All heavy atoms as an XYZ file, in Angstrom:
776
protein
N      -6.590      1.341     22.953
C      -6.609      2.377     21.901
C      -6.331      1.726     20.545
O      -5.287      0.984     20.324
C      -5.549      3.505     22.215
C      -5.450      4.512     21.186
S      -4.155      5.729     21.544
C      -4.851      6.351     22.971
N      -7.186      1.983     19.654
C      -6.954      1.404     18.265
C      -6.203      2.307     17.393
O      -6.339      3.505     17.399
C      -8.339      1.162     17.546
C      -9.200      0.106     18.029
C     -10.364     -0.140     17.348
O     -10.842      0.844     16.657
N     -10.791     -1.330     17.225
N      -5.047      1.714     16.807
C      -4.201      2.551     15.970
C      -3.970      1.632     14.635
O      -4.040      0.498     14.704
C      -2.914      2.734     16.587
C      -2.880      3.567     18.007
C      -1.418      3.544     18.483
C      -3.377      5.034     17.803
N      -3.585      2.392     13.562
C      -3.117      1.720     12.365
C      -1.630      2.130     12.228
O      -1.344      3.302     12.215
C      -3.924      2.225     11.128
O      -5.289      1.907     11.343
C      -3.406      1.564      9.913
N      -0.886      1.085     12.063
C       0.622      1.257     11.745
C       0.878      0.791     10.358
O       0.401     -0.196      9.968
C       1.410      0.357     12.716
C       1.175      0.517     14.290
C       2.170     -0.365     14.908
C       1.406      1.876     14.753
N       1.680      1.594      9.673
C       2.042      1.200      8.303
C       3.646      1.215      8.218
O       4.257      2.187      8.802
C       1.525      2.168      7.256
C      -0.006      2.096      7.171
C      -0.710      2.997      6.301
O       0.005      3.115      5.151
O      -1.748      3.561      6.518
N       4.194      0.240      7.495
C       5.544      0.224      7.405
C       5.876      0.267      5.867
O       5.323     -0.517      5.123
C       6.161     -1.179      8.005
C       6.025     -1.183      9.583
C       4.826     -1.495     10.078
C       7.015     -0.706     10.373
C       4.575     -1.623     11.486
C       6.840     -0.742     11.725
C       5.584     -1.196     12.243
N       6.965      0.969      5.465
C       7.319      1.032      4.092
C       8.758      1.205      3.948
O       9.526      1.375      4.853
N       9.127      1.300      2.638
C      10.629      1.447      2.297
C      11.544      0.358      2.719
O      12.714      0.499      2.832
N      10.960     -0.835      2.758
C      11.688     -2.031      3.181
C      11.593     -2.394      4.731
O      11.769     -3.514      5.155
N      11.001     -1.552      5.504
C      10.740     -1.811      7.035
C       9.615     -2.956      7.193
O       9.792     -3.618      8.192
C      10.272     -0.565      7.774
C      11.318      0.482      7.941
C      10.711      1.708      8.716
C      12.467     -0.055      8.701
N       8.807     -3.185      6.166
C       7.775     -4.209      6.251
C       8.461     -5.610      6.333
O       7.934     -6.543      6.932
C       6.818     -4.038      5.152
C       7.401     -4.397      3.770
C       8.024     -3.266      3.010
O       8.186     -2.248      3.697
O       8.393     -3.409      1.931
N       9.751     -5.618      5.771
C      10.425     -6.963      5.876
C      10.703     -7.463      7.238
O      10.909     -8.602      7.527
C      11.744     -6.826      4.986
C      11.460     -6.615      3.570
C      12.806     -6.407      2.796
C      10.650     -7.728      2.786
N      10.751     -6.457      8.260
C      11.042     -6.721      9.617
C       9.800     -7.240     10.251
O       9.807     -7.626     11.411
C      11.593     -5.535     10.353
C      12.726     -4.923      9.819
C      13.217     -3.600     10.544
C      13.942     -5.820      9.750
N       8.633     -7.060      9.601
C       7.310     -7.481     10.200
C       6.672     -8.522      9.321
O       5.396     -8.518      9.026
C       6.433     -6.307     10.251
S       7.112     -4.762     10.809
N       7.384     -9.513      8.933
C       6.973    -10.623      8.189
C       6.296    -10.156      6.927
O       5.324    -10.694      6.369
C       5.867    -11.537      8.958
C       6.534    -12.366     10.022
O       7.810    -12.622      9.941
O       5.831    -12.705     10.956
N       6.805     -9.078      6.324
C       6.351     -8.530      5.002
C       4.919     -7.984      5.010
O       4.278     -7.897      3.996
C       6.517     -9.513      3.840
O       7.907     -9.831      3.676
N       4.396     -7.699      6.244
C       3.107     -7.149      6.390
C       3.255     -5.715      6.488
O       3.910     -5.117      7.427
C       2.358     -7.750      7.621
C       1.006     -7.024      7.795
C       2.230     -9.247      7.517
N       2.658     -4.906      5.579
C       2.732     -3.403      5.574
C       1.872     -2.694      6.463
O       2.183     -1.682      7.102
C       2.505     -2.846      4.164
C       3.627     -3.214      3.225
C       3.568     -2.512      1.953
C       4.657     -2.725      0.936
N       4.883     -1.647      0.031
N       0.652     -3.230      6.649
C      -0.407     -2.388      7.524
C      -0.751     -3.357      8.711
O      -1.121     -4.532      8.556
C      -1.539     -2.082      6.666
O      -2.435     -1.333      7.408
N      -0.798     -2.783      9.948
C      -1.255     -3.541     11.089
C      -2.266     -2.608     11.872
O      -2.037     -1.444     12.110
C      -0.007     -3.562     12.010
C       1.065     -4.311     11.447
N       1.392     -5.678     11.787
C       2.100     -3.927     10.636
C       2.411     -6.074     11.021
N       2.827     -5.088     10.373
N      -3.476     -3.256     12.134
C      -4.391     -2.611     12.984
C      -4.166     -3.170     14.336
O      -4.389     -4.336     14.581
C      -5.912     -2.884     12.522
C      -6.076     -2.242     11.080
O      -5.774     -1.083     10.991
N      -6.549     -3.111     10.193
N      -3.828     -2.255     15.317
C      -3.431     -2.755     16.683
C      -4.240     -2.162     17.791
O      -4.998     -1.056     17.546
C      -2.008     -2.419     16.899
C      -1.743     -0.968     16.955
C      -1.065     -3.186     15.897
C      -0.468     -0.572     17.582
N      -4.314     -2.780     18.836
C      -4.912     -2.203     20.114
C      -3.838     -2.144     21.038
O      -3.194     -3.192     21.411
C      -6.002     -3.151     20.629
C      -7.278     -3.039     19.830
O      -7.846     -1.902     19.627
N      -7.781     -4.137     19.313
N      -3.460     -0.965     21.587
C      -2.448     -0.778     22.612
C      -2.847      0.226     23.684
O      -3.705      1.184     23.326
C      -1.162     -0.456     21.949
C      -1.301      0.961     21.292
C       0.074     -0.387     22.927
N      -2.650     -0.076     24.930
C      -2.939      0.877     25.988
C      -1.748      1.636     26.554
O      -0.634      0.999     26.445
C      -3.709      0.081     27.094
C      -4.979     -0.571     26.553
O      -5.819      0.198     25.998
O      -5.210     -1.787     26.970
N      -2.019      2.768     27.170
C      -0.846      3.386     27.927
C      -0.259      2.477     28.858
O      -0.885      1.625     29.458
C      -1.543      4.611     28.546
C      -2.797      4.872     27.744
C      -3.289      3.461     27.307
N       1.140      2.676     29.197
C       1.873      1.820     30.062
C       2.038      2.560     31.409
O       1.973      3.807     31.468
C       3.230      1.541     29.487
C       3.141      0.716     28.145
C       4.496      0.453     27.538
O       5.389      1.193     27.831
N       4.478     -0.406     26.503
N       2.328      1.746     32.428
C       2.755      2.255     33.776
C       1.751      3.122     34.262
O       1.928      4.203     34.958
C       4.094      2.954     33.658
C       5.183      2.141     33.058
O       5.151      0.795     33.321
N       6.133      2.561     32.431
N       0.402      2.954     34.073
C      -0.657      3.718     34.717
C      -0.779      5.067     34.101
O      -1.476      5.902     34.660
N      -0.110      5.319     33.003
C      -0.310      6.717     32.406
C      -1.610      6.941     31.708
O      -2.260      5.868     31.364
C       0.845      6.924     31.324
C       2.322      6.877     31.887
C       3.382      7.151     30.985
O       3.033      7.502     29.802
O       4.500      6.781     31.275
N      -2.012      8.066     31.605
C      -3.352      8.325     31.080
C      -3.323      8.412     29.515
O      -4.208      8.157     28.852
C      -3.949      9.683     31.578
C      -4.277      9.657     33.100
C      -5.202      8.602     33.437
O      -6.294      8.461     32.800
N      -4.992      7.900     34.528
N      -2.043      8.739     28.946
C      -1.920      9.070     27.544
C      -0.935      8.097     26.915
O       0.023      7.670     27.573
C      -1.497     10.487     27.246
C      -2.552     11.476     27.739
C      -2.024     12.821     27.422
O      -0.910     13.270     27.721
N      -2.984     13.691     27.006
N      -1.081      7.709     25.732
C      -0.135      6.885     24.919
C       0.771      7.780     24.172
O       0.338      8.627     23.400
C      -0.823      5.885     24.028
C       0.004      4.998     23.239
C       0.758      4.048     24.174
C      -0.694      4.243     22.259
N       2.059      7.717     24.356
C       2.984      8.483     23.606
C       3.718      7.630     22.589
O       3.648      6.428     22.646
C       4.135      9.190     24.558
O       4.821      8.186     25.161
C       3.482     10.098     25.660
N       4.397      8.332     21.654
C       5.131      7.582     20.717
C       6.308      6.771     21.359
O       6.577      5.734     20.921
C       5.855      8.594     19.607
C       4.734      9.060     18.659
S       4.185      7.657     17.544
C       5.699      7.142     16.803
N       6.871      7.257     22.425
C       7.786      6.514     23.221
C       7.341      5.178     23.644
O       7.926      4.105     23.456
C       8.453      7.365     24.363
C       9.488      6.633     25.105
C      10.004      7.532     26.166
C      11.137      6.853     27.042
N      11.636      7.645     28.124
N       6.104      5.192     24.193
C       5.472      3.954     24.687
C       5.139      3.069     23.465
O       5.276      1.822     23.521
C       4.091      4.220     25.380
C       4.266      5.058     26.585
O       3.505      6.057     26.736
N       5.239      4.777     27.337
N       4.634      3.595     22.348
C       4.340      2.946     21.113
C       5.469      2.193     20.636
O       5.447      1.011     20.243
C       3.610      3.790     20.083
C       3.253      3.057     18.877
C       2.200      2.007     19.078
C       2.766      3.966     17.718
N       6.525      2.870     20.454
C       7.797      2.378     19.974
C       8.287      1.100     20.730
O       8.628      0.144     20.091
C       8.912      3.304     19.800
C       8.649      4.307     18.622
C       9.870      5.406     18.687
C       8.617      3.685     17.313
N       8.220      1.191     21.980
C       8.555      0.066     22.838
C       7.561     -1.050     22.616
O       8.019     -2.329     22.471
C       8.512      0.446     24.337
O       8.678     -0.544     25.124
N       6.355     -0.831     22.414
C       5.288     -1.907     22.194
C       5.562     -2.501     20.844
O       5.474     -3.714     20.659
C       3.929     -1.243     22.337
C       2.824     -2.297     22.191
C       2.267     -2.908     23.316
C       2.133     -2.762     21.054
N       1.309     -3.785     22.791
C       1.120     -3.753     21.547
C       2.287     -2.576     19.682
C       0.447     -4.374     20.620
C       1.496     -3.222     18.798
C       0.584     -4.235     19.270
N       5.876     -1.694     19.746
C       6.137     -2.193     18.520
C       7.323     -3.081     18.511
O       7.276     -4.160     17.780
C       6.323     -0.991     17.397
C       6.739     -1.419     16.139
C       4.960     -0.238     17.279
N       8.396     -2.728     19.141
C       9.583     -3.496     19.150
C       9.314     -4.928     19.691
O       9.766     -5.901     19.150
C      10.654     -2.848     19.922
C      12.051     -3.747     20.100
C      13.074     -2.939     20.818
N      12.645     -2.168     21.940
C      13.253     -1.095     22.265
N      14.364     -0.674     21.782
N      12.865     -0.425     23.349
N       8.438     -4.960     20.725
C       8.089     -6.231     21.399
C       7.093     -6.998     20.582
O       7.129     -8.239     20.476
C       7.628     -5.939     22.786
O       8.605     -5.266     23.509
C       7.344     -7.260     23.563
N       6.084     -6.355     20.003
C       4.903     -7.048     19.423
C       4.772     -7.187     17.987
O       4.015     -7.987     17.442
C       3.689     -6.545     20.071
C       3.534     -6.629     21.541
O       3.297     -7.717     22.059
N       3.837     -5.583     22.294
N       5.395     -6.270     17.235
C       5.265     -6.176     15.824
C       6.539     -6.622     15.060
O       6.417     -7.411     14.117
C       4.782     -4.784     15.375
C       4.602     -4.755     13.838
C       3.422     -4.427     16.020
N       7.658     -6.089     15.387
C       8.889     -6.388     14.789
C       9.189     -7.823     15.020
O       9.375     -8.232     16.120
C      10.028     -5.468     15.264
C       9.696     -3.947     14.994
C      11.379     -5.724     14.631
C       9.518     -3.593     13.619
N       9.419     -8.649     13.990
C       9.670    -10.035     14.099
C      11.158    -10.415     14.003
O      11.515    -11.405     14.538
C       8.893    -10.822     13.010
C       7.363    -10.570     13.036
C       6.877    -11.090     14.417
C       5.292    -10.829     14.354
N       4.682    -10.991     15.695
N      11.973     -9.609     13.283
C      13.317     -9.828     13.207
C      14.242     -8.598     13.113
O      13.624     -7.588     12.678
C      13.619    -10.724     12.013
C      13.197    -10.172     10.637
C      13.444    -10.948      9.448
O      12.707    -12.033      9.351
O      14.223    -10.745      8.741
N      15.434     -8.540     13.522
C      16.346     -7.573     13.426
C      15.869     -6.123     14.031
O      15.740     -5.168     13.130
C      16.893     -7.399     12.002
C      17.555     -8.693     11.592
C      18.154     -8.677     10.144
N      19.226     -7.683     10.148
C      19.710     -7.278      9.018
N      19.306     -7.673      7.785
N      20.750     -6.520      9.038
N      15.293     -6.125     15.178
C      14.877     -4.834     15.642
C      15.931     -3.590     15.578
O      15.419     -2.540     15.525
C      14.397     -5.224     17.061
C      15.191     -6.362     17.440
C      15.354     -7.140     16.178
N      17.188     -4.019     15.540
C      18.199     -2.978     15.551
C      18.152     -2.240     14.202
O      18.738     -1.113     14.039
C      19.575     -3.573     15.723
C      20.042     -4.504     14.631
C      19.606     -5.942     14.708
O      18.790     -6.252     15.526
O      19.935     -6.665     13.663
N      17.469     -2.832     13.165
C      17.323     -2.079     11.838
C      16.227     -1.057     11.872
O      16.067     -0.268     11.057
C      17.062     -3.105     10.745
C      18.122     -4.088     10.462
S      19.638     -3.329     10.022
C      19.305     -2.777      8.490
N      15.357     -1.146     12.952
C      14.195     -0.217     13.129
C      14.487      0.786     14.205
O      14.215      2.003     14.134
C      12.967     -0.976     13.549
C      11.700     -0.143     13.737
C      11.213      0.562     12.728
C      11.178     -0.266     14.984
C       9.979      1.274     12.910
C      10.027      0.546     15.199
C       9.461      1.287     14.184
N      15.132      0.356     15.391
C      15.275      1.276     16.456
C      16.682      1.313     16.874
O      17.422      0.404     16.689
C      14.432      0.741     17.644
C      12.935      0.763     17.464
S      11.946      0.487     18.832
C      12.407      1.812     19.894
N      16.984      2.477     17.512
C      18.300      2.729     18.102
C      17.982      3.392     19.434
O      17.507      4.482     19.467
C      19.174      3.689     17.188
C      20.590      3.915     17.757
C      21.365      4.674     16.805
C      22.822      4.782     17.306
N      23.643      5.493     16.361
N      18.312      2.603     20.525
C      17.997      3.075     21.858
C      16.457      3.095     21.936
O      15.779      2.081     21.703
N      15.819      4.201     22.430
C      14.399      4.363     22.571
C      13.599      4.903     21.369
O      12.447      4.937     21.365
C      14.106      5.081     23.871
C      14.522      4.483     25.127
C      14.107      5.279     26.372
O      13.902      6.498     26.195
O      13.924      4.667     27.491
N      14.311      5.340     20.368
C      13.827      5.893     19.210
C      14.017      5.137     17.918
O      14.800      4.084     17.986
C      14.427      7.326     19.052
O      13.661      8.037     18.125
N      13.527      5.567     16.821
C      13.769      4.999     15.548
C      15.190      5.328     15.014
O      15.716      6.303     15.522
C      12.777      5.353     14.421
C      11.317      4.846     14.783
C      12.675      6.905     14.191
N      15.801      4.514     14.247
C      17.090      4.659     13.698
C      17.046      5.957     12.805
O      15.951      6.248     12.219
C      17.499      3.561     12.823
C      17.809      2.285     13.684
C      18.531      1.301     12.805
N      19.930      1.703     12.419
C      20.957      1.670     13.154
N      20.841      1.297     14.481
N      22.132      2.076     12.788
N      18.126      6.687     12.719
C      18.302      7.717     11.669
C      17.915      7.170     10.308
O      18.365      5.940      9.948
C      19.712      8.146     11.808
C      20.210      7.775     13.104
C      19.463      6.464     13.451
N      17.268      7.915      9.493
C      16.827      7.528      8.155
C      15.437      6.829      8.153
O      14.965      6.532      7.079
N      14.698      6.837      9.349
C      13.313      6.244      9.362
C      12.470      7.550      9.583
O      12.486      8.269     10.443
C      13.172      5.288     10.507
C      11.563      4.925     10.527
C      13.927      4.112     10.284
N      11.598      7.770      8.530
C      10.583      8.876      8.606
C       9.421      8.404      9.251
O       8.884      7.373      9.072
C      10.346      9.254      7.166
C       9.173     10.395      7.000
C       9.632     11.642      7.512
C       8.889     10.499      5.503
N       8.975      9.144     10.276
C       7.802      8.810     11.057
C       6.753      9.848     10.827
O       6.924     11.111     11.033
C       8.079      8.705     12.543
C       6.824      8.305     13.291
C       9.165      7.826     12.811
N       5.478      9.450     10.407
C       4.390     10.349     10.134
C       3.217      9.864     11.165
O       2.886      8.691     11.120
C       3.968     10.203      8.678
C       5.029     10.560      7.656
C       4.333     10.284      6.260
C       5.412     11.956      7.698
N       2.657     10.865     11.804
C       1.563     10.739     12.637
C       0.324     11.396     11.916
O       0.454     12.703     11.910
C       1.678     11.069     14.128
C       0.431     10.899     14.883
C       2.954     10.383     14.671
N      -0.549     10.675     11.469
C      -1.813     11.308     10.669
C      -1.220     12.219      9.581
O      -1.687     13.437      9.328
C      -2.623     12.133     11.673
C      -3.286     11.182     12.662
O      -3.658     10.081     12.354
N      -3.347     11.627     13.878
N      -0.163     11.709      8.800
C       0.344     12.398      7.699
C       1.221     13.595      8.029
O       1.500     14.412      7.141
C      -0.642     12.753      6.612
C      -1.382     11.460      6.041
O      -0.683     10.485      5.880
O      -2.555     11.652      5.826
N       1.654     13.744      9.236
C       2.465     14.915      9.701
C       3.702     14.333     10.306
O       3.700     13.478     11.204
C       1.695     15.744     10.792
O       0.489     16.230     10.164
C       2.435     16.877     11.209
N       4.831     14.870      9.872
C       6.146     14.518     10.381
C       6.148     14.639     11.886
O       5.795     15.722     12.440
C       7.255     15.391      9.743
C       8.649     14.955      9.999
O       8.869     14.273     11.024
O       9.513     15.163      9.204
N       6.662     13.472     12.650
C       6.495     13.636     14.063
C       7.497     14.598     14.598
O       7.392     14.967     15.794
C       6.760     12.227     14.622
C       8.150     11.694     14.607
C       9.138     11.944     13.703
C       8.708     10.881     15.603
N      10.248     11.326     14.113
C      10.033     10.540     15.275
C       8.167     10.270     16.819
C      10.913      9.733     15.907
C       9.098      9.463     17.565
C      10.363      9.156     17.134
N       8.428     15.144     13.796
C       9.303     16.165     14.399
C       8.600     17.313     14.679
O       9.054     18.325     15.412
C      10.494     16.372     13.342
C      11.472     15.151     13.387
C      12.686     15.456     12.512
O      12.808     16.531     11.983
O      13.419     14.506     12.197
N       7.400     17.654     14.019
C       6.645     18.860     14.330
C       5.686     18.625     15.505
O       5.106     19.777     15.898
C       5.774     19.173     13.042
C       6.554     19.408     11.664
C       5.663     19.560     10.594
C       7.437     20.593     11.951
N       5.586     17.428     15.957
C       4.549     17.325     17.034
C       5.197     16.709     18.332
O       4.563     16.380     19.289
C       3.566     16.164     16.580
O       4.061     14.970     16.289
N       6.560     16.709     18.360
C       7.200     16.423     19.671
C       7.925     15.042     19.616
O       8.415     14.612     20.742
N       8.054     14.403     18.623
C       8.839     13.165     18.435
C       8.263     12.231     19.475
O       7.144     11.784     19.407
C      10.312     13.451     18.397
C      10.793     14.160     17.258
C      12.284     14.357     17.212
O      12.845     14.625     18.241
N      12.864     14.177     16.135
N       9.182     11.716     20.389
C       8.882     10.687     21.368
C       7.809     11.063     22.340
O       7.117     10.191     22.786
C      10.149     10.274     22.236
C      11.168      9.514     21.361
C      12.561      9.404     22.290
C      10.783      8.170     20.909
N       7.594     12.424     22.532
C       6.532     12.862     23.423
C       5.296     13.103     22.683
O       4.289     13.511     23.364
C       7.037     14.154     24.104
C       8.352     13.938     24.951
C       8.251     12.838     25.891
O       7.228     12.591     26.564
O       9.186     12.002     25.945
N       5.100     12.850     21.427
C       3.862     12.964     20.653
C       2.728     12.094     21.314
O       3.024     10.986     21.585
C       4.001     12.557     19.266
O       5.019     13.369     18.639
C       2.815     12.626     18.446
N       1.696     12.657     21.636
C       0.506     12.048     22.256
C      -0.334     11.523     21.207
O      -0.728     12.150     20.312
C      -0.239     12.960     23.268
C      -1.460     12.192     23.875
C       0.690     13.442     24.356
N      -0.646     10.234     21.242
C      -1.519      9.483     20.312
C      -2.982      9.522     20.811
O      -3.191      9.537     22.024
C      -0.977      8.121     19.953
C       0.478      8.019     19.352
C       0.951      6.655     19.517
C       0.516      8.643     18.057
N      -3.817      9.513     19.828
C      -5.272      9.424     20.038
C      -5.884      8.304     19.344
O      -5.346      7.717     18.391
C      -5.911     10.800     19.679
C      -5.447     11.930     20.472
C      -5.963     13.248     20.128
O      -6.985     13.158     19.225
O      -5.601     14.306     20.626
N      -7.034      7.842     19.753
C      -7.824      6.788     19.118
C      -7.869      6.908     17.678
O      -8.114      7.931     17.105
C      -9.215      6.740     19.735
C     -10.005      5.573     19.301
C      -9.748      4.314     20.062
O      -9.158      4.370     21.258
O     -10.006      3.244     19.548
N      -7.654      5.853     16.891
C      -7.700      5.741     15.453
C      -6.557      6.575     14.722
O      -6.758      6.757     13.556
C      -9.079      6.144     15.004
C     -10.067      5.158     15.613
C     -11.276      5.017     14.824
C     -12.306      4.065     15.518
N     -13.319      3.427     14.965
N      -5.495      6.998     15.383
C      -4.527      7.552     14.796
C      -3.723      6.701     13.732
O      -3.848      5.430     13.976
C      -3.367      8.137     15.661
C      -3.726      9.514     16.337
O      -4.711     10.134     15.828
O      -3.030      9.945     17.202
N      -3.149      7.169     12.758
C      -2.400      6.426     11.669
C      -0.980      6.840     11.884
O      -0.662      8.007     11.711
C      -2.968      6.808     10.267
C      -2.333      5.899      9.263
O      -2.319      4.698      9.451
N      -1.792      6.513      8.210
N      -0.151      5.798     12.062
C       1.382      6.036     12.294
C       2.121      5.242     11.219
O       1.868      4.138     11.013
C       1.768      5.610     13.644
C       3.337      5.872     13.844
C       0.991      6.302     14.780
N       2.904      5.992     10.444
C       3.651      5.462      9.255
C       5.082      5.588      9.597
O       5.638      6.569      9.926
C       3.207      6.197      8.026
C       3.939      5.723      6.853
C       1.787      6.140      7.695
N       5.812      4.447      9.249
C       7.223      4.365      9.337
C       7.742      4.063      7.971
O       7.423      3.081      7.462
C       7.640      3.314     10.383
C       7.124      3.340     11.667
C       5.905      2.724     12.156
C       7.747      4.185     12.638
C       5.398      2.894     13.317
C       7.260      4.347     13.986
C       6.059      3.699     14.304
N       8.558      4.941      7.416
C       9.192      4.661      6.090
C      10.691      4.809      6.175
O      11.310      5.813      6.658
C       8.570      5.773      5.147
C       7.132      5.644      5.010
C       9.289      5.461      3.739
C       6.534      6.815      4.209
N      11.347      3.777      5.723
C      12.887      3.970      5.625
C      13.231      4.769      4.470
O      12.743      4.455      3.394
C      13.486      2.472      5.464
O      14.859      2.689      5.308
N      14.099      5.710      4.593
C      14.548      6.573      3.544
C      15.961      6.088      3.042
O      16.468      6.720      2.094
C      14.615      8.071      3.895
O      15.565      8.159      5.007
C      13.308      8.526      4.413
N      16.351      5.014      3.671
C      17.732      4.555      3.237
C      17.448      3.219      2.358
O      16.863      2.285      2.801
C      18.585      4.078      4.471
C      18.855      5.219      5.410
C      19.548      4.722      6.648
C      19.493      6.413      4.816
N      18.119      3.225      1.200
C      17.881      2.143      0.319
C      19.239      1.762     -0.280
O      20.093      2.537     -0.491
C      16.921      2.428     -0.892
C      15.649      2.946     -0.517
N      14.653      2.111     -0.024
C      15.008      4.201     -0.349
C      13.595      2.793      0.246
N      13.816      4.074      0.065
N      19.421      0.422     -0.458
C      20.588     -0.099     -1.063
C      20.699      0.225     -2.529
O      19.636      0.640     -3.186
N      21.836     -0.018     -3.266
C      21.761      0.347     -4.610
C      23.047     -0.328     -5.360
O      23.679     -1.119     -4.740
C-alpha cells in the first residue's frame, strides 16, 4: 500500500531532516487492512532514525503530536484503529516547541 508520510514541527529531525516520505507498507500478521497502530510500529522501525521516544510512547504517538489522516484529525476517525487506504496522506506535527 502506497502512503505519504509528512513530519513537521521538529519531528522531521528524527527522520534525518526529511519532511516527506513516500512509502510502501503492507498489513501485518495476515490482516486484510492496515491500521494506524500497524503503521506506527512500521514507522518506528523503518523511518525514525534517532530518539524514537520523542515520537512514540508505548504503541501510540507521544502527547503533543498532532496526527492528521487526509487532513482530518485522527481522533475523529478512531486513532490507533483508523483504517488506512491506498494513497492516504498521514501527517505528524509536534505541537510542543522549546522557547
